[in-house]
N, C-alpha and C positions, 0 to 999 in steps of 0.2 A: 984181143984182151978187153976191149971195151964191151964186147958182147957178153963176155964172162962176168965182167963187173956188174953189168946191168942185171944179169940173171941172179947173181947172189944178192943183189940189193932188193930184188922183187920177191925172193923166196920167203923171207919172214912174213911179209904181208899175206902171202898165199897160205902159209901155215895158220895164221890167226883166223883167216876167213873160214877155214875148215873146222874150227872148234865148235862143239855143240852149243845151242842157246840155253840161257838160264831158265829153270822151271817156273811157269806162271803160278800165282797164289790160287788155291782152291776156294770156290764160293760155297759157304756153308748153307744148307737148307734150313728154313725156319722150323722151329719145333715148338708147338703149342701143347701145353699139358694142363689138365684140371688138377687143382690142389685141394679143393673142398669136396664135400660129399657129392656123389653122382645122383643121389635121390634126396630131395628136401621135402619135409612134411610140415604142414601148417594146420592149426586149429581152425574151427569154423569162423572164428573172428578175423582170420587173416593176419597180415603183418608184413614186415619188411624182410627181404632176403638178400643175401650176398653170395656171389660165386667168385672164388679166387682162382688164379691161374698163373702159370709162368709162360713166358714167350722168349725163346732164344733165337738169335740170328734174325732179328727183325729186318725187313726190307723197307727201303725208303719208298714212300708213296703208297704203301699198303696199310689199310686200316682194319682193326679188329671190330667185328659186329656181333650183336646178340639179338636174336629175333625169336618171336613166339606167335603162334596162331590163336592163343587163348585170350579172349577179351577180359577175363578176370585176372590176368597178370598184366599190370600196368606199370607205367613210369620206368621202363627198362632203360638203364643208362650204362655207358661203358666209360671206364677210366682205368685206374690201376686195378680195379675189380669190376665185376658186373653187379649192379644193384637193381632191385625190382620190388614191386609191391603186390601182394596178394590181397584182393578185396574180400570182404566178408561173404561167406557162403550162406545162402538162405534155402538151399536145396540139397540134393543128393551129393555124395562124395564125388570128387572129380580129380583128374590129373591131366597134365600137359607137359610139353617139353620146351625148354629154352635151348636154342642152338647157338653155340658160340663158334664163330668162323674167323680164320685169318688166312687169306689166300686159299690154298687148297687144303689147309689144316682145319679141323673142326672137332668138337665134342658136344655131346648132349647132356643136359641135366634134367631129370624128371622131377616135376613139382607136383606134389599130392596135397589135397586139402580134404579134411574130414567133412562129413555131412553136417548140416545145421542141427543144432541141438533140438531134440523133440521136446516140446513143452509138455510136462506131465498133464494128463487128462483125468479129470474127475469123472468117473463113470456115472451115467444116469443124469437126472436133473439136479442142478446145483444153483446156488445164488452167487452171482458175480456182480461186483459193483465198486464204488469208490472206497468202501470200507474193506474190501478184500485185496489189500496191498495195491490200491489204485488200479483196479480192473485187471490184476494179474490172474490169468486163467489157472495157474498152478495153485493159487490160494483160494480158488472158488470153494464155497462151503457146500458139501454134499447134503442132499435132502433124503430123508428116510421115506421109503414107500410103505404106506399103510392102505387100508381099504378105502378106496375112493380118492386118495390124496397123495401128494408128496409134501413132506413137512420138514422144516428146520426149527427146532425148539430152543427156546431161551436165547433168541438172537438179539444181540445188542445193536441198536440203531440210534444214530443222531438225526435230528431233523434236517441236517445239511447233507446226509448220505443219499445216494441214488443207486439203484440196482435194477437188474433184470434177472430172469430165469434162463439158464442155458443148459443144453443137453449134450453130454459126451464131449464137452469142449468145443462144440461146433457153433460158431457165432452166426451161422446162417439158420440155425434151428433154435430160436429163442421165443420167449413169451415176455411181454412187457405191459405197461399200463396204458391208461387213457388220459393222462395229464392231471388227474385229480390228486392232490396231496392226501394220502390215505389216513383216515381216522381210525383210531383204535376200535377193534371189534366190528369192522366193516368189511364187506365183500365187494370186489370190483371185477368188471369184465377184463379178461386178458386178451392181448392182441399179439399177432405174429410179428408185427413191425410197428409197435406203438411207442409211447414215450417211456423214459426211465421212471421207475417207481420211487417215491419218497414218502416218508411218514410225516404227519402233521406235528407230532411231538416226539421228543427223544424218549427212549425207554427200551425195555426188554419185551420181545414179542415172540409168539409162535407164528411162523409164516407158512401158509398152506397154498399149494397149487393143485387144482383138481386134476385127476388123471385124464380127464377129457381135455385138459389144457385150455379151458374156456373161461376160468375165473380164478382169482386169488383172494386170500383172506389175511388180514393183518389183525391177529388176535392177541389179547392179553395172555401172558404166560399161563398155560393150563386150561384156557377157555376152548370150548368146542365151536368149530366154524358153523355148526348148525344153528347157533344162536346169533350169528352175525347179522348186522343191519345192512341191507342192500342200499347202494347209493341211488340218487335220483336218476342218474343216467350218465352215459359217457360224455366227456368233454374233451375229445381227442385234440381239438384245436386250441386248447388252453395255452395262453402265452403269459410270460412273466418277464420282469426286468430285474436284473441283479447288478448291484453297483456299490459305490462308496457312499452309502446313505447313512443318515443318523440311526444308530442302534443296529445297523445291519451292513457291515462292511464286506460285501461279496460273500456273505454266508448263506443266505437263503433268498429265494425269489420273492419279489413283491408281485402279487397276482395282478394281472391286467383283466379288465372287464370289457366286453364287447360294446362298442358304441357305433352302430351302423357300419361304416367302412373301416373303422379303426378298432384297435384294442388300446386301452388306456389305463395307466397306473396313476392315480390321483394323489395329490398332496404329498409328493415325494420331496424329501429335504436332504440335500447333499451334506455330508459330514464336514466337520470343522477342519479336519486335517486330511492330507492325501490328495490324489488326483480327483478331479471332478468328472469321473467317468462311469460308464455303465455298459452293459450288453443286454440284448433281448434274447430270451430262450423259449423254445417251444416245449411245452409239457414239462418244464422244470428239469430238462435233460442236460447232462454234462457232455453228451456226445457232440462231436464237432459239427455234424450235419444239422444239429438242432440249435447251435449257438451262433448268433448273429452279431457281428461287430463291424469295425471300420478297417479299411485296408491301409490307412495311414494314421499318423498321430496328429493330424491337423485339428486345431481347436475350432469348434463350431459355435454358432451364435443361437441364442434363444429365438424360436420361431422359424429357424432355417430347416428346410427339408434335407435330411441326411440319408444318403443311400447306404444301406447296410448289406453285408454279404455274409454268407455262412462261413464258418471257420474252414470248411473244406474248399472254399472259393476265396481264400486269402483274407477273409474277414476276421483276423486274429487279434486286432487291436481293440482296446476299450474305446468307446465313443467318448471323446473329450468335449466338454461344453463350457462356454464362458458364462457361468451362472454365479449367483451370490450364495454363499454358504448360509445355512439357517433360514432360507426362504423357501416357501412351498412352490413346487412346480408340478405340472401334469406332463407325463411322458406318453406320447401317442405312437402307435406303430400300425402300419398298413401292410398286412402280409401279402396282399395281391401285388403291391409294387416294391415291397422290401424297404420302404422309406420310414424313417422315424422323425419325430419332432419333440423338442423340449419346449413346452409352452408355459407362459406365465399362468399362475393358478387361475382356473376358471375360463381360460381362453381356448380356442380350438383352431387347428391348422386349416388354412385355406389351400386346397389343392388346385393348382392352376393347370388347366388342360390347354395345350397349344394346338389349335386346329390348323391343319395344313391344307385341307380341301373340304369344301361344302358344295354338294350337288343337289339339284332339285328337279322334279318332273311334275307335270300336270297330267294326271290320269283322266280327269274329267273337269268340268267347269267348277265343281265344288269339292274335288278330291285331289289331294296333293301328296307328294312324297319328298321328304328332305333327308339327305344322307350326310352325316358329319363324320370326318375322319381325322384321327390323331394317331400318334405312336402307340397310345395305350387304350383308346376308346374308339369304337365305331357305333354311332347312334343312328338308327334307321327308323324314321317315323312315317307312318301311313295314316293320314288324318283327313277329316271332312270339315268343311266350313258351312256355317249357316247362311253365308252370303255367296252368291255365284260370282265368279271372276269373269269379267268380260274381256280382259286384255292379257291374261296369263299371270298377273301378279297374285301373290298369296294375300288374302284379306287380313288386315290387322285384327288382333284380338288375342284372347286367352283360350287355349284349347285344353280340354280336360280329358283325363283317362275315363273312358266309358261315359263321357258327357254327364257327369254327376249333377251339373247345374241345368241340364236341358236347354242349352243355348244353341245347339246345333253344331257347335265347335267341339269336335270330339275325335278321339282315335281309340280304337279297340286295343286292349292290352295284348291280344293275340292276332292283330291284323296281319294281312298277307305280307306286308313289308316292315312291320314293327318288330325289330330285333335289336337289342342293345348288347353289344359285346364289350365287356369291361375287363381289361387285363386278360384277354383270351377266353373269358367265360361268357357264354350266351345267356341272356336273361330277358325279362320284359317288364314294363312298368306296371305297377299296381295302384299307384296313387300319384297325384301331382299335376303339374301344368307345363304346357309348352306355350310361350308367349312369342308372338310375331309382331314386330314393329317395323315401319318403313323409315329408312334413313336415305340420305343422298347417295345414289348409286348402288343401293343394296338393302340389306335387312339387318335388324337386330333380333337375334334369336336367344331367348332366355329359357333354359331348361331347369326345372325345379321339381324333382320327382323322386320317388322311392321305388326300387325294383323288387322283384320276387326274391332276390338274394339279399334283401335288406341293404343294398347299396343306396347311398344318398347322392343323387346327382344334382349339383348346383353349379351350373356353368353357363357361359354366354358366348356368343359369336357376333361380331359386327363386320359386315362386308358383303360383297356380291355373292349370289348363288350361281354356280356354274351349271350348265346343262349336263345331262347324263346321256351318253351316246347310245345306250342299249335299250332304253324304254321311254315311252311317253313323250310329251311335248316339253321343251325347256321352259323354265320359269322366266318370267319377265322381271327384271330388276327395276325398282322405282328410280325415277330420275332425280 
């Protein structure tokens, strides 16, 4: 009986153990779907884009990504939608894909952008300048072709306007001026890469360009270019200064005249109101490569050497100077160094040359070479003394170009080793003196001369003269 009892007691347990398990819940696969357009189009200007999507059954730890190989599609970001930026197009039409991926799910969106707008081109020769919608090529004024010339008749010009001649909208095929402000009824030589043209006085003109492209004429309306007066000659390196001056607030250039190493605008008076600023311009040109200013807005002092830079080299700021309003100043500019000075009326800048090495050789008992080196100048003198040196010292005295005083102290302007290199330009002396003085442990060398390029050299050096390892005997320095 006990065995039967135990059997019945165990039976229900056995039946329960034989019942089937409950069904486990099914895992749903993620579903990624595009809900915005599969192709997106943009204008040449570019813009912002957005891709929308739905994502069902997202899995923990899996992130949605959006990628593209196109550099012109930037700032791609993923959140509740995919956003991106299309940059402006300056070339042909283009397209690329953005791939949106979630795990093994993905879709592509094609991004298309139209080609850059083609600027309308005026066929043939035309006038392009500040008066044609600020150098807008589409607004260039076409010139009529007649026998021997291209002409634009009844053209209205202000004295502040500047312009060039351009052909078929190609800015590499232009003709421009030589820096002279054009006078009425005058002809001028045309250049392939010259300065912008401007007229001396406002008015209506007939403007002619020869079909040989070698000259232009600024004529009174209805006048024949055959009657034009030819200018004295080209002044391609004309410089001017434009600024906040009395009676001329950045309107037209004040012409600068050449003064040996410098160009100078004299008796400039800064206006009573506004910034005390200016810029230097080549050939009265508005173009960036011909405009020289400062890289910063630092205020400079009268007499200070100010380094200027072309606008293409970040020289876009006006040169600000601590001057008195209503007082006359002279503004100097040295093209070879790019430096400018605002000087008290009637005074002139002193350009300091810092010599970092001076060498000397003794070729013969009365023939010497001295070589002076700085960052901007290399002065090499080959000269003779009327006194023979017994111990290798250079005799004291004044040495003259070509010995104009017949002292025996001379150097030839084209001597074997007489070469003056000033700001990278080789030249030679045509007038002036080289003075040699003995000091303790070395020499005082005073240079005062004019070069064939009309540079004025006024400089001095005090110290020992080193030997030159490549030629001659070394110089003996005085004790």
